[in-house]
HTML snippet that shows the backbone in 3Dmol.js (N, CA, C, O; Angstrom):
<script src="https://3Dmol.org/build/3Dmol-min.js"></script>
<div id="view" style="width:600px;height:400px;position:relative"></div>
<script>
const pdb = `
ATOM      1  N   MET A   1     144.152 -66.164  71.684  1.00  0.00           N
ATOM      2  CA  MET A   1     145.108 -66.023  70.458  1.00  0.00           C
ATOM      3  C   MET A   1     144.176 -65.170  69.585  1.00  0.00           C
ATOM      4  O   MET A   1     144.175 -65.150  68.354  1.00  0.00           O
ATOM      5  N   ASN A   2     143.217 -64.323  70.583  1.00  0.00           N
ATOM      6  CA  ASN A   2     142.375 -63.973  69.276  1.00  0.00           C
ATOM      7  C   ASN A   2     142.740 -62.057  69.487  1.00  0.00           C
ATOM      8  O   ASN A   2     142.095 -61.188  70.073  1.00  0.00           O
ATOM      9  N   ALA A   3     143.931 -62.002  68.777  1.00  0.00           N
ATOM     10  CA  ALA A   3     144.301 -60.475  69.242  1.00  0.00           C
ATOM     11  C   ALA A   3     143.764 -59.297  68.709  1.00  0.00           C
ATOM     12  O   ALA A   3     144.069 -59.240  67.518  1.00  0.00           O
ATOM     13  N   LYS A   4     142.792 -57.886  69.226  1.00  0.00           N
ATOM     14  CA  LYS A   4     142.265 -57.516  68.724  1.00  0.00           C
ATOM     15  C   LYS A   4     143.679 -56.281  67.332  1.00  0.00           C
ATOM     16  O   LYS A   4     144.876 -56.047  67.498  1.00  0.00           O
ATOM     17  N   PRO A   5     142.817 -55.879  66.264  1.00  0.00           N
ATOM     18  CA  PRO A   5     143.781 -55.031  65.283  1.00  0.00           C
ATOM     19  C   PRO A   5     144.484 -53.850  66.241  1.00  0.00           C
ATOM     20  O   PRO A   5     145.615 -53.473  65.936  1.00  0.00           O
ATOM     21  N   GLU A   6     143.847 -53.303  67.333  1.00  0.00           N
ATOM     22  CA  GLU A   6     144.551 -52.096  67.724  1.00  0.00           C
ATOM     23  C   GLU A   6     146.062 -52.996  68.326  1.00  0.00           C
ATOM     24  O   GLU A   6     147.187 -52.641  67.973  1.00  0.00           O
ATOM     25  N   ASP A   7     145.781 -54.374  69.422  1.00  0.00           N
ATOM     26  CA  ASP A   7     146.916 -55.038  70.293  1.00  0.00           C
ATOM     27  C   ASP A   7     147.972 -54.825  69.057  1.00  0.00           C
ATOM     28  O   ASP A   7     148.928 -54.062  69.198  1.00  0.00           O
ATOM     29  N   ARG A   8     147.737 -55.572  67.791  1.00  0.00           N
ATOM     30  CA  ARG A   8     148.629 -55.751  67.239  1.00  0.00           C
ATOM     31  C   ARG A   8     149.340 -54.764  66.425  1.00  0.00           C
ATOM     32  O   ARG A   8     150.461 -54.997  65.974  1.00  0.00           O
ATOM     33  N   ALA A   9     148.503 -53.302  66.163  1.00  0.00           N
ATOM     34  CA  ALA A   9     149.338 -52.434  65.512  1.00  0.00           C
ATOM     35  C   ALA A   9     150.249 -52.211  66.388  1.00  0.00           C
ATOM     36  O   ALA A   9     151.436 -52.327  66.083  1.00  0.00           O
ATOM     37  N   THR A  10     149.720 -51.731  68.052  1.00  0.00           N
ATOM     38  CA  THR A  10     150.669 -51.213  69.446  1.00  0.00           C
ATOM     39  C   THR A  10     151.804 -52.481  69.596  1.00  0.00           C
ATOM     40  O   THR A  10     153.009 -52.227  69.571  1.00  0.00           O
ATOM     41  N   SER A  11     151.456 -53.421  69.704  1.00  0.00           N
ATOM     42  CA  SER A  11     152.926 -54.519  69.918  1.00  0.00           C
ATOM     43  C   SER A  11     154.048 -54.269  68.625  1.00  0.00           C
ATOM     44  O   SER A  11     155.248 -54.445  68.836  1.00  0.00           O
ATOM     45  N   PHE A  12     153.284 -53.624  66.573  1.00  0.00           N
ATOM     46  CA  PHE A  12     153.925 -53.282  65.829  1.00  0.00           C
ATOM     47  C   PHE A  12     154.807 -52.532  65.981  1.00  0.00           C
ATOM     48  O   PHE A  12     155.885 -52.870  65.491  1.00  0.00           O
ATOM     49  N   PHE A  13     154.733 -51.237  66.701  1.00  0.00           N
ATOM     50  CA  PHE A  13     155.383 -50.414  66.535  1.00  0.00           C
ATOM     51  C   PHE A  13     156.034 -50.276  68.204  1.00  0.00           C
ATOM     52  O   PHE A  13     156.908 -49.526  68.639  1.00  0.00           O
ATOM     53  N   ALA A  14     155.374 -51.117  68.751  1.00  0.00           N
ATOM     54  CA  ALA A  14     156.567 -51.541  70.187  1.00  0.00           C
ATOM     55  C   ALA A  14     158.116 -51.807  69.759  1.00  0.00           C
ATOM     56  O   ALA A  14     158.988 -51.163  70.342  1.00  0.00           O
ATOM     57  N   GLN A  15     158.484 -52.778  68.714  1.00  0.00           N
ATOM     58  CA  GLN A  15     159.441 -53.344  68.490  1.00  0.00           C
ATOM     59  C   GLN A  15     160.763 -52.153  68.340  1.00  0.00           C
ATOM     60  O   GLN A  15     160.913 -51.252  67.515  1.00  0.00           O
ATOM     61  N   PRO A  16     161.394 -52.470  69.199  1.00  0.00           N
ATOM     62  CA  PRO A  16     162.771 -51.536  68.696  1.00  0.00           C
ATOM     63  C   PRO A  16     163.296 -50.998  67.016  1.00  0.00           C
ATOM     64  O   PRO A  16     163.636 -49.856  66.706  1.00  0.00           O
ATOM     65  N   GLY A  17     163.240 -51.998  66.274  1.00  0.00           N
ATOM     66  CA  GLY A  17     163.612 -51.972  65.220  1.00  0.00           C
ATOM     67  C   GLY A  17     163.157 -51.346  64.101  1.00  0.00           C
ATOM     68  O   GLY A  17     163.780 -50.688  63.268  1.00  0.00           O
ATOM     69  N   ILE A  18     161.863 -51.657  64.182  1.00  0.00           N
ATOM     70  CA  ILE A  18     160.542 -50.925  63.379  1.00  0.00           C
ATOM     71  C   ILE A  18     160.175 -49.870  63.892  1.00  0.00           C
ATOM     72  O   ILE A  18     159.631 -49.077  63.124  1.00  0.00           O
ATOM     73  N   LEU A  19     160.312 -49.509  65.189  1.00  0.00           N
ATOM     74  CA  LEU A  19     160.418 -47.913  66.005  1.00  0.00           C
ATOM     75  C   LEU A  19     161.265 -47.012  64.741  1.00  0.00           C
ATOM     76  O   LEU A  19     160.914 -46.248  63.842  1.00  0.00           O
ATOM     77  N   ALA A  20     162.585 -47.584  65.238  1.00  0.00           N
ATOM     78  CA  ALA A  20     163.919 -46.875  64.928  1.00  0.00           C
ATOM     79  C   ALA A  20     163.402 -46.936  63.084  1.00  0.00           C
ATOM     80  O   ALA A  20     163.009 -45.830  62.710  1.00  0.00           O
ATOM     81  N   ALA A  21     163.367 -47.944  62.063  1.00  0.00           N
ATOM     82  CA  ALA A  21     162.781 -47.368  61.249  1.00  0.00           C
ATOM     83  C   ALA A  21     161.918 -46.455  60.554  1.00  0.00           C
ATOM     84  O   ALA A  21     161.971 -46.078  59.384  1.00  0.00           O
ATOM     85  N   VAL A  22     161.106 -46.161  61.481  1.00  0.00           N
ATOM     86  CA  VAL A  22     160.117 -45.557  60.928  1.00  0.00           C
ATOM     87  C   VAL A  22     160.548 -44.106  61.521  1.00  0.00           C
ATOM     88  O   VAL A  22     160.090 -43.151  60.894  1.00  0.00           O
ATOM     89  N   ILE A  23     161.292 -43.838  62.541  1.00  0.00           N
ATOM     90  CA  ILE A  23     161.522 -42.606  63.160  1.00  0.00           C
ATOM     91  C   ILE A  23     162.671 -41.878  61.941  1.00  0.00           C
ATOM     92  O   ILE A  23     162.586 -40.835  61.293  1.00  0.00           O
ATOM     93  N   GLY A  24     163.988 -43.207  62.003  1.00  0.00           N
ATOM     94  CA  GLY A  24     164.879 -42.707  60.670  1.00  0.00           C
ATOM     95  C   GLY A  24     164.171 -42.489  59.256  1.00  0.00           C
ATOM     96  O   GLY A  24     164.605 -41.476  58.707  1.00  0.00           O
ATOM     97  N   GLY A  25     163.436 -43.000  58.697  1.00  0.00           N
ATOM     98  CA  GLY A  25     162.646 -42.828  57.791  1.00  0.00           C
ATOM     99  C   GLY A  25     161.782 -41.405  57.480  1.00  0.00           C
ATOM    100  O   GLY A  25     161.719 -40.728  56.454  1.00  0.00           O
ATOM    101  N   ALA A  26     161.248 -41.268  58.592  1.00  0.00           N
ATOM    102  CA  ALA A  26     160.944 -39.564  58.914  1.00  0.00           C
ATOM    103  C   ALA A  26     161.777 -38.671  58.375  1.00  0.00           C
ATOM    104  O   ALA A  26     161.734 -38.079  57.296  1.00  0.00           O
ATOM    105  N   VAL A  27     162.592 -38.644  59.318  1.00  0.00           N
ATOM    106  CA  VAL A  27     163.788 -37.847  59.310  1.00  0.00           C
ATOM    107  C   VAL A  27     164.477 -37.589  58.135  1.00  0.00           C
ATOM    108  O   VAL A  27     164.930 -36.466  57.910  1.00  0.00           O
ATOM    109  N   VAL A  28     164.616 -38.623  57.275  1.00  0.00           N
ATOM    110  CA  VAL A  28     165.152 -38.525  55.884  1.00  0.00           C
ATOM    111  C   VAL A  28     164.405 -38.150  54.956  1.00  0.00           C
ATOM    112  O   VAL A  28     164.793 -37.788  53.846  1.00  0.00           O
ATOM    113  N   GLY A  29     162.954 -38.222  55.441  1.00  0.00           N
ATOM    114  CA  GLY A  29     162.059 -37.206  54.513  1.00  0.00           C
ATOM    115  C   GLY A  29     161.795 -36.128  54.591  1.00  0.00           C
ATOM    116  O   GLY A  29     161.498 -35.485  53.585  1.00  0.00           O
ATOM    117  N   LEU A  30     161.826 -35.440  56.150  1.00  0.00           N
ATOM    118  CA  LEU A  30     162.212 -34.204  56.113  1.00  0.00           C
ATOM    119  C   LEU A  30     163.551 -33.580  55.711  1.00  0.00           C
ATOM    120  O   LEU A  30     163.656 -32.386  55.431  1.00  0.00           O
ATOM    121  N   LEU A  31     164.313 -34.230  55.699  1.00  0.00           N
ATOM    122  CA  LEU A  31     165.708 -33.616  55.207  1.00  0.00           C
ATOM    123  C   LEU A  31     165.696 -33.715  53.630  1.00  0.00           C
ATOM    124  O   LEU A  31     166.404 -32.921  53.010  1.00  0.00           O
ATOM    125  N   CYS A  32     165.076 -34.471  53.069  1.00  0.00           N
ATOM    126  CA  CYS A  32     164.715 -34.401  51.810  1.00  0.00           C
ATOM    127  C   CYS A  32     163.901 -33.248  51.423  1.00  0.00           C
ATOM    128  O   CYS A  32     164.326 -32.363  50.681  1.00  0.00           O
ATOM    129  N   ALA A  33     162.783 -33.263  51.907  1.00  0.00           N
ATOM    130  CA  ALA A  33     161.777 -32.092  51.613  1.00  0.00           C
ATOM    131  C   ALA A  33     162.451 -30.875  51.987  1.00  0.00           C
ATOM    132  O   ALA A  33     161.996 -29.993  51.259  1.00  0.00           O
ATOM    133  N   ILE A  34     163.309 -30.403  52.762  1.00  0.00           N
ATOM    134  CA  ILE A  34     164.377 -29.120  53.382  1.00  0.00           C
ATOM    135  C   ILE A  34     165.123 -29.065  52.060  1.00  0.00           C
ATOM    136  O   ILE A  34     165.017 -27.954  51.541  1.00  0.00           O
ATOM    137  N   LEU A  35     165.845 -29.931  51.360  1.00  0.00           N
ATOM    138  CA  LEU A  35     166.739 -30.465  50.286  1.00  0.00           C
ATOM    139  C   LEU A  35     166.268 -29.557  49.048  1.00  0.00           C
ATOM    140  O   LEU A  35     166.733 -28.579  48.462  1.00  0.00           O
ATOM    141  N   VAL A  36     164.933 -30.483  48.916  1.00  0.00           N
ATOM    142  CA  VAL A  36     164.331 -29.768  47.574  1.00  0.00           C
ATOM    143  C   VAL A  36     163.703 -28.231  48.054  1.00  0.00           C
ATOM    144  O   VAL A  36     164.345 -27.335  47.507  1.00  0.00           O
ATOM    145  N   VAL A  37     162.883 -27.848  48.716  1.00  0.00           N
ATOM    146  CA  VAL A  37     163.165 -26.502  49.132  1.00  0.00           C
ATOM    147  C   VAL A  37     163.817 -25.593  49.190  1.00  0.00           C
ATOM    148  O   VAL A  37     163.312 -24.578  48.711  1.00  0.00           O
ATOM    149  N   MET A  38     165.238 -25.464  49.786  1.00  0.00           N
ATOM    150  CA  MET A  38     166.240 -25.089  49.175  1.00  0.00           C
ATOM    151  C   MET A  38     167.105 -25.085  47.781  1.00  0.00           C
ATOM    152  O   MET A  38     167.932 -24.194  47.590  1.00  0.00           O
ATOM    153  N   PHE A  39     166.905 -25.992  46.937  1.00  0.00           N
ATOM    154  CA  PHE A  39     167.240 -26.295  45.795  1.00  0.00           C
ATOM    155  C   PHE A  39     166.282 -25.218  45.361  1.00  0.00           C
ATOM    156  O   PHE A  39     166.687 -24.173  44.852  1.00  0.00           O
ATOM    157  N   ILE A  40     164.711 -25.541  45.613  1.00  0.00           N
ATOM    158  CA  ILE A  40     163.683 -24.590  44.689  1.00  0.00           C
ATOM    159  C   ILE A  40     164.180 -22.634  44.531  1.00  0.00           C
ATOM    160  O   ILE A  40     164.201 -21.766  43.658  1.00  0.00           O
ATOM    161  N   VAL A  41     164.440 -22.756  45.716  1.00  0.00           N
ATOM    162  CA  VAL A  41     164.759 -21.257  45.989  1.00  0.00           C
ATOM    163  C   VAL A  41     165.667 -20.772  45.717  1.00  0.00           C
ATOM    164  O   VAL A  41     165.582 -19.582  45.412  1.00  0.00           O
ATOM    165  N   TYR A  42     166.961 -21.416  45.685  1.00  0.00           N
ATOM    166  CA  TYR A  42     168.378 -21.023  44.881  1.00  0.00           C
ATOM    167  C   TYR A  42     168.133 -21.299  43.523  1.00  0.00           C
ATOM    168  O   TYR A  42     168.941 -20.854  42.707  1.00  0.00           O
ATOM    169  N   ARG A  43     167.146 -21.965  43.122  1.00  0.00           N
ATOM    170  CA  ARG A  43     167.068 -21.761  41.627  1.00  0.00           C
ATOM    171  C   ARG A  43     166.004 -20.482  40.913  1.00  0.00           C
ATOM    172  O   ARG A  43     165.660 -20.327  39.741  1.00  0.00           O
ATOM    173  N   MET A  44     165.713 -19.783  41.994  1.00  0.00           N
ATOM    174  CA  MET A  44     164.741 -19.203  41.633  1.00  0.00           C
ATOM    175  C   MET A  44     165.498 -17.898  42.314  1.00  0.00           C
ATOM    176  O   MET A  44     164.833 -16.906  42.014  1.00  0.00           O
ATOM    177  N   ARG A  45     166.622 -17.535  43.106  1.00  0.00           N
ATOM    178  CA  ARG A  45     167.196 -16.669  42.932  1.00  0.00           C
ATOM    179  C   ARG A  45     168.311 -16.304  42.042  1.00  0.00           C
ATOM    180  O   ARG A  45     168.876 -15.210  42.043  1.00  0.00           O
ATOM    181  N   LYS A  46     168.646 -17.541  41.105  1.00  0.00           N
ATOM    182  CA  LYS A  46     169.628 -17.629  40.500  1.00  0.00           C
ATOM    183  C   LYS A  46     168.754 -17.066  39.191  1.00  0.00           C
ATOM    184  O   LYS A  46     169.260 -16.235  38.436  1.00  0.00           O
ATOM    185  N   LYS A  47     167.402 -17.582  38.981  1.00  0.00           N
ATOM    186  CA  LYS A  47     167.069 -16.743  37.798  1.00  0.00           C
ATOM    187  C   LYS A  47     166.802 -15.353  37.780  1.00  0.00           C
ATOM    188  O   LYS A  47     166.894 -14.746  36.713  1.00  0.00           O
ATOM    189  N   ASP A  48     166.373 -14.571  39.185  1.00  0.00           N
ATOM    190  CA  ASP A  48     166.230 -13.454  39.448  1.00  0.00           C
ATOM    191  C   ASP A  48     167.526 -12.757  38.859  1.00  0.00           C
ATOM    192  O   ASP A  48     167.277 -11.824  38.095  1.00  0.00           O
ATOM    193  N   GLU A  49     168.939 -13.055  39.088  1.00  0.00           N
ATOM    194  CA  GLU A  49     169.769 -12.262  39.245  1.00  0.00           C
ATOM    195  C   GLU A  49     169.925 -11.895  37.986  1.00  0.00           C
ATOM    196  O   GLU A  49     169.687 -10.722  37.698  1.00  0.00           O
ATOM    197  N   GLY A  50     170.369 -12.844  36.946  1.00  0.00           N
ATOM    198  CA  GLY A  50     170.505 -12.382  35.452  1.00  0.00           C
ATOM    199  C   GLY A  50     169.553 -11.482  34.689  1.00  0.00           C
ATOM    200  O   GLY A  50     169.928 -11.086  33.586  1.00  0.00           O
ATOM    201  N   SER A  51     168.456 -11.141  35.110  1.00  0.00           N
ATOM    202  CA  SER A  51     167.299 -11.000  34.269  1.00  0.00           C
ATOM    203  C   SER A  51     167.611  -9.602  34.450  1.00  0.00           C
ATOM    204  O   SER A  51     168.179  -9.067  35.402  1.00  0.00           O
ATOM    205  N   TYR A  52     167.100  -9.034  33.266  1.00  0.00           N
ATOM    206  CA  TYR A  52     166.827  -7.733  32.608  1.00  0.00           C
ATOM    207  C   TYR A  52     165.586  -7.184  31.549  1.00  0.00           C
ATOM    208  O   TYR A  52     165.394  -8.141  30.800  1.00  0.00           O
ATOM    209  N   ALA A  53     164.763  -6.194  31.200  1.00  0.00           N
ATOM    210  CA  ALA A  53     164.049  -6.056  30.591  1.00  0.00           C
ATOM    211  C   ALA A  53     164.148  -5.976  28.884  1.00  0.00           C
ATOM    212  O   ALA A  53     164.876  -5.250  28.207  1.00  0.00           O
ATOM    213  N   LEU A  54     163.398  -6.736  28.555  1.00  0.00           N
ATOM    214  CA  LEU A  54     164.000  -6.607  27.043  1.00  0.00           C
ATOM    215  C   LEU A  54     163.120  -5.677  25.841  1.00  0.00           C
ATOM    216  O   LEU A  54     163.194  -5.670  24.612  1.00  0.00           O
ATOM    217  N   ASP A  55     162.252  -4.900  26.830  1.00  0.00           N
ATOM    218  CA  ASP A  55     161.566  -3.919  26.223  1.00  0.00           C
ATOM    219  C   ASP A  55     162.351  -2.760  25.677  1.00  0.00           C
ATOM    220  O   ASP A  55     162.376  -2.355  24.515  1.00  0.00           O
ATOM    221  N   GLU A  56     163.122  -2.204  26.957  1.00  0.00           N
ATOM    222  CA  GLU A  56     163.554  -1.006  26.865  1.00  0.00           C
ATOM    223  C   GLU A  56     164.978  -1.292  25.974  1.00  0.00           C
ATOM    224  O   GLU A  56     165.784  -2.193  26.208  1.00  0.00           O
ATOM    225  N   PRO A  57     165.074  -0.200  24.808  1.00  0.00           N
ATOM    226  CA  PRO A  57     166.139   0.382  24.213  1.00  0.00           C
ATOM    227  C   PRO A  57     167.624   0.084  24.964  1.00  0.00           C
ATOM    228  O   PRO A  57     167.929   0.614  26.032  1.00  0.00           O
ATOM    229  N   LYS A  58     168.535  -0.897  24.193  1.00  0.00           N
ATOM    230  CA  LYS A  58     169.566  -0.252  24.986  1.00  0.00           C
ATOM    231  C   LYS A  58     170.749   1.034  24.665  1.00  0.00           C
ATOM    232  O   LYS A  58     171.255   1.021  23.543  1.00  0.00           O
ATOM    233  N   ARG A  59     171.027   1.743  25.299  1.00  0.00           N
ATOM    234  CA  ARG A  59     171.899   2.408  24.586  1.00  0.00           C
ATOM    235  C   ARG A  59     173.673   2.318  25.085  1.00  0.00           C
ATOM    236  O   ARG A  59     173.906   2.016  26.255  1.00  0.00           O
ATOM    237  N   SER A  60     174.502   2.516  24.406  1.00  0.00           N
ATOM    238  CA  SER A  60     175.926   1.554  24.585  1.00  0.00           C
ATOM    239  C   SER A  60     176.470   2.817  24.765  1.00  0.00           C
ATOM    240  O   SER A  60     176.343   3.837  24.088  1.00  0.00           O
ATOM    241  N   PRO A  61     177.232   2.548  25.999  1.00  0.00           N
ATOM    242  CA  PRO A  61     177.691   3.856  27.012  1.00  0.00           C
ATOM    243  C   PRO A  61     178.582   4.670  26.146  1.00  0.00           C
ATOM    244  O   PRO A  61     178.703   5.860  26.437  1.00  0.00           O
ATOM    245  N   ALA A  62     179.265   4.163  25.052  1.00  0.00           N
ATOM    246  CA  ALA A  62     179.848   5.056  23.784  1.00  0.00           C
ATOM    247  C   ALA A  62     179.639   5.967  22.877  1.00  0.00           C
ATOM    248  O   ALA A  62     180.317   6.758  22.222  1.00  0.00           O
ATOM    249  N   ALA A  63     178.169   5.574  23.027  1.00  0.00           N
ATOM    250  CA  ALA A  63     177.399   6.435  21.785  1.00  0.00           C
ATOM    251  C   ALA A  63     176.918   7.159  22.906  1.00  0.00           C
ATOM    252  O   ALA A  63     177.763   8.051  22.841  1.00  0.00           O
ATOM    253  N   ALA A  64     176.220   7.476  23.888  1.00  0.00           N
ATOM    254  CA  ALA A  64     176.126   8.296  24.963  1.00  0.00           C
ATOM    255  C   ALA A  64     177.133   9.168  24.721  1.00  0.00           C
ATOM    256  O   ALA A  64     176.969  10.008  23.836  1.00  0.00           O
ATOM    257  N   SER A  65     178.282   9.127  25.419  1.00  0.00           N
ATOM    258  CA  SER A  65     179.420  10.049  25.310  1.00  0.00           C
ATOM    259  C   SER A  65     179.893  10.996  23.994  1.00  0.00           C
ATOM    260  O   SER A  65     180.130  12.187  23.795  1.00  0.00           O
ATOM    261  N   TYR A  66     179.887  10.197  23.499  1.00  0.00           N
ATOM    262  CA  TYR A  66     180.004  10.898  21.874  1.00  0.00           C
ATOM    263  C   TYR A  66     179.225  11.653  21.004  1.00  0.00           C
ATOM    264  O   TYR A  66     179.670  12.301  20.057  1.00  0.00           O
ATOM    265  N   GLY A  67     177.810  11.547  21.404  1.00  0.00           N
ATOM    266  CA  GLY A  67     176.864  12.091  20.676  1.00  0.00           C
ATOM    267  C   GLY A  67     176.335  13.838  21.215  1.00  0.00           C
ATOM    268  O   GLY A  67     176.674  14.534  22.171  1.00  0.00           O
ATOM    269  N   LYS A  68     175.656  13.989  20.410  1.00  0.00           N
ATOM    270  CA  LYS A  68     175.499  15.794  19.964  1.00  0.00           C
ATOM    271  C   LYS A  68     175.512  16.178  21.402  1.00  0.00           C
ATOM    272  O   LYS A  68     175.287  15.370  22.303  1.00  0.00           O
ATOM    273  N   GLY A  69     175.737  17.217  21.556  1.00  0.00           N
ATOM    274  CA  GLY A  69     175.546  17.981  23.006  1.00  0.00           C
ATOM    275  C   GLY A  69     175.919  19.057  22.733  1.00  0.00           C
ATOM    276  O   GLY A  69     176.405  19.361  21.643  1.00  0.00           O
ATOM    277  N   HIS A  70     175.692  20.076  24.018  1.00  0.00           N
ATOM    278  CA  HIS A  70     176.296  21.060  24.197  1.00  0.00           C
ATOM    279  C   HIS A  70     177.760  21.100  24.910  1.00  0.00           C
ATOM    280  O   HIS A  70     178.387  22.150  24.767  1.00  0.00           O
ATOM    281  N   ASN A  71     178.305  20.158  25.591  1.00  0.00           N
ATOM    282  CA  ASN A  71     179.081  19.898  26.253  1.00  0.00           C
ATOM    283  C   ASN A  71     180.314  19.583  25.409  1.00  0.00           C
ATOM    284  O   ASN A  71     180.555  18.401  25.652  1.00  0.00           O
ATOM    285  N   ASN A  72     181.029  19.948  24.719  1.00  0.00           N
ATOM    286  CA  ASN A  72     182.277  19.489  24.104  1.00  0.00           C
ATOM    287  C   ASN A  72     183.905  19.761  24.994  1.00  0.00           C
ATOM    288  O   ASN A  72     185.005  20.065  24.533  1.00  0.00           O
ATOM    289  N   ARG A  73     183.550  19.554  26.129  1.00  0.00           N
ATOM    290  CA  ARG A  73     185.083  20.337  26.565  1.00  0.00           C
ATOM    291  C   ARG A  73     185.449  18.442  26.585  1.00  0.00           C
ATOM    292  O   ARG A  73     184.690  17.475  26.515  1.00  0.00           O
ATOM    293  N   GLU A  74     187.048  18.561  26.722  1.00  0.00           N
ATOM    294  CA  GLU A  74     188.021  17.538  26.709  1.00  0.00           C
ATOM    295  C   GLU A  74     188.212  17.421  28.115  1.00  0.00           C
ATOM    296  O   GLU A  74     188.328  18.333  28.934  1.00  0.00           O
ATOM    297  N   PHE A  75     188.242  15.588  28.387  1.00  0.00           N
ATOM    298  CA  PHE A  75     188.557  15.349  29.739  1.00  0.00           C
ATOM    299  C   PHE A  75     189.795  14.539  29.620  1.00  0.00           C
ATOM    300  O   PHE A  75     189.870  13.593  28.836  1.00  0.00           O
ATOM    301  N   TYR A  76     190.847  14.939  30.462  1.00  0.00           N
ATOM    302  CA  TYR A  76     192.429  14.325  30.177  1.00  0.00           C
ATOM    303  C   TYR A  76     192.439  13.494  31.376  1.00  0.00           C
ATOM    304  O   TYR A  76     191.841  13.921  32.364  1.00  0.00           O
ATOM    305  N   ALA A  77     192.989  12.449  31.426  1.00  0.00           N
ATOM    306  CA  ALA A  77     193.172  11.574  32.681  1.00  0.00           C
ATOM    307  C   ALA A  77     194.581  11.529  32.440  1.00  0.00           C
ATOM    308  O   ALA A  77     195.319  10.905  33.203  1.00  0.00           O
TER     309      ALA A  77
END
`;
const viewer = $3Dmol.createViewer("view");
viewer.addModel(pdb, "pdb");
viewer.setStyle({}, {cartoon: {color: "spectrum"}});
viewer.zoomTo();
viewer.render();
</script>
């Protein structure tokens, strides 16, 4: 009845219920890690979509089309 520590660890993982729980936990942990990485990538892409430079002065299209210029022709649609 003098069991070695290696024998006890081997018999611990040899039980089908314990082995299934360890494998299931590893699979669930891996899926959670993948979901977290996908969420981080999604947030980074979403943040980049609406970004624009704040340093550049914005010109409105109306001010550019009716400003001073040498081309004063009218266009009819």
